[in-house]
C-alpha positions in Angstrom: -55.6 -110.2 33.7 -51.8 -109.3 32.9 -51.8 -111.4 29.7 -54.7 -109.3 28.2 -53.3 -105.9 29.5 -49.8 -106.5 28.5 -51.0 -107.4 25.1 -53.0 -104.3 24.9 -49.9 -102.2 25.9 -47.9 -103.9 23.1 -50.4 -103.7 20.3 -52.0 -100.2 21.0 -48.9 -98.5 19.2 -49.7 -100.6 16.1 -53.4 -100.0 16.3 -53.3 -96.2 16.5 -50.7 -95.9 13.8 -53.0 -98.2 11.4 -56.3 -96.6 12.5 -55.4 -93.0 13.0 -52.0 -92.5 11.3 -50.3 -91.7 14.5 -46.7 -91.2 14.6 -44.1 -91.6 17.4 -45.0 -88.3 19.1 -48.8 -88.9 19.3 -48.1 -92.4 20.5 -45.7 -91.2 23.1 -48.3 -88.4 24.5 -50.9 -91.3 24.6 -48.9 -93.6 26.7 -47.6 -90.5 28.9 -51.5 -89.8 29.5 -52.2 -93.4 30.4 -49.0 -93.5 32.8 -50.3 -90.3 34.5 -53.8 -91.6 34.9 -52.3 -94.8 36.4 -50.1 -92.9 38.9 -52.7 -90.5 39.9 -55.2 -93.4 40.7 -52.8 -95.8 42.4 -51.1 -93.0 44.2 -54.1 -91.2 45.4 -57.4 -93.1 44.9 -56.7 -96.7 45.2 -56.3 -96.9 49.0 -59.5 -94.6 49.9 -61.4 -96.9 47.3 -60.3 -100.0 49.1 -61.2 -98.7 52.6 -64.6 -97.6 51.2 -65.6 -100.6 49.1 -63.0 -103.3 50.2 -60.4 -104.9 47.9 -62.9 -107.5 46.4 -65.5 -104.8 45.1 -62.7 -102.3 44.4 -61.0 -105.0 41.9 -64.3 -105.9 40.5 -65.1 -102.3 39.7 -61.6 -102.0 38.2 -62.1 -105.3 36.1 -65.4 -103.8 34.7 -63.7 -100.5 33.9 -60.8 -102.5 32.1 -63.6 -104.4 30.1 -65.3 -101.3 28.9 -62.1 -99.8 27.8 -61.0 -102.9 25.9 -64.2 -103.1 24.1 -64.2 -99.4 23.6 -60.6 -99.7 22.0 -61.7 -102.6 19.8 -64.7 -100.5 18.5 -63.0 -97.2 18.2 -62.9 -96.1 14.7 -62.4 -92.2 15.7 -59.7 -90.6 17.9 -62.4 -89.5 20.3 -63.6 -93.0 20.8 -60.2 -94.3 21.4 -59.5 -91.5 24.0 -62.9 -92.2 25.7 -61.9 -95.8 26.0 -58.6 -95.3 27.2 -59.9 -93.4 30.4 -61.8 -96.4 31.9 -59.2 -98.7 30.9 -56.5 -96.6 32.6 -58.6 -96.0 35.9 -59.5 -99.7 36.0 -56.0 -101.0 35.5 -54.8 -98.7 38.3 -57.6 -100.1 40.7 -57.0 -103.9 39.8 -53.2 -104.4 40.4 -53.0 -103.0 43.9 -56.3 -104.8 44.9 -54.9 -108.0 43.6 -51.7 -107.8 45.7 -53.8 -106.8 48.7 -56.1 -109.9 48.4 -53.3 -112.3 47.7 -51.3 -111.1 50.8 -54.3 -111.1 53.1 -55.4 -114.7 51.8 -52.4 -116.4 53.6 -51.0 -115.9 57.0 -48.1 -113.5 57.6 -45.5 -116.2 57.5 -46.5 -117.2 53.9 -46.9 -113.7 52.4 -43.4 -113.4 51.0 -43.6 -116.7 49.4 -47.1 -116.1 47.9 -46.6 -112.7 46.7 -43.3 -113.8 45.1 -45.4 -116.5 43.2 -48.0 -113.9 42.3 -45.5 -111.5 41.0 -43.6 -114.3 39.0 -46.8 -115.4 37.4 -47.2 -111.8 36.5 -43.9 -111.6 34.9 -44.8 -114.8 32.8 -48.0 -113.2 31.9 -46.3 -110.0 30.7 -44.1 -112.2 28.6 -46.9 -114.2 27.1 -49.4 -111.3 26.6 -47.4 -109.5 23.7 -46.8 -112.4 21.9 -50.4 -113.7 21.8 -51.7 -110.3 21.2 -49.3 -109.9 18.2 -50.4 -113.1 16.8 -54.1 -112.1 17.0 -53.5 -108.6 15.8 -51.5 -109.7 12.7 -53.5 -113.0 11.9 -57.1 -112.0 12.7 -57.3 -108.2 12.9 -56.7 -105.1 15.0 -59.5 -105.4 17.2 -58.9 -109.2 18.0 -56.5 -108.8 20.8 -58.8 -106.4 22.5 -61.9 -108.7 22.3 -59.8 -111.7 23.4 -58.5 -109.8 26.4 -62.2 -108.8 27.4 -63.1 -112.4 27.2 -60.1 -113.3 29.3 -61.0 -110.5 31.8 -64.5 -112.2 32.4 -62.7 -115.2 34.2 -61.4 -113.1 37.1 -64.4 -111.1 37.2 -66.7 -114.2 37.6 -64.3 -115.6 40.2 -64.4 -112.5 42.2 -68.3 -112.4 41.8 -68.4 -115.8 43.5 -66.0 -114.6 46.2 -68.1 -111.8 47.0 -71.2 -113.9 47.5 -69.3 -116.3 49.6 -66.9 -114.3 51.9 -67.1 -111.2 53.8 -65.2 -108.4 52.4 -61.6 -108.0 53.9 -61.2 -104.4 55.1 
């Protein structure tokens, strides 16, 4: 998940500059808007969503929203289409990360949580290092939409894994 998301973050400025001619002020405003949505959802909605749907289903919904956003960015040829795609992407991303941390911490006993969460965060940092490099290569070698399509395909993996987890396990509340 983080490989694709960090790749999107890295290449989005190139994409909006190339497709729409946006300068640094527009790009900064876009990232501020994305950050505000992330903060609002993580700060105010992720806990109630988790209580209502459980972390598995909440993360699945988040994965779906991120998928829709990535595909929307890949297809966006007009600014309004990009803005429309950024909303589900931002909301979904804000739903996924807290739920993944919750699921990882609940998957082991209290005596293992620190170690497992540390490994989880370390792998996340590695993904944030690999994602921009991979996305930049796809962007400049194949085309501007390529990293978003690749990220959407990669996102199908955890979605399918979580679909199987929902079918086999009761939801953790």
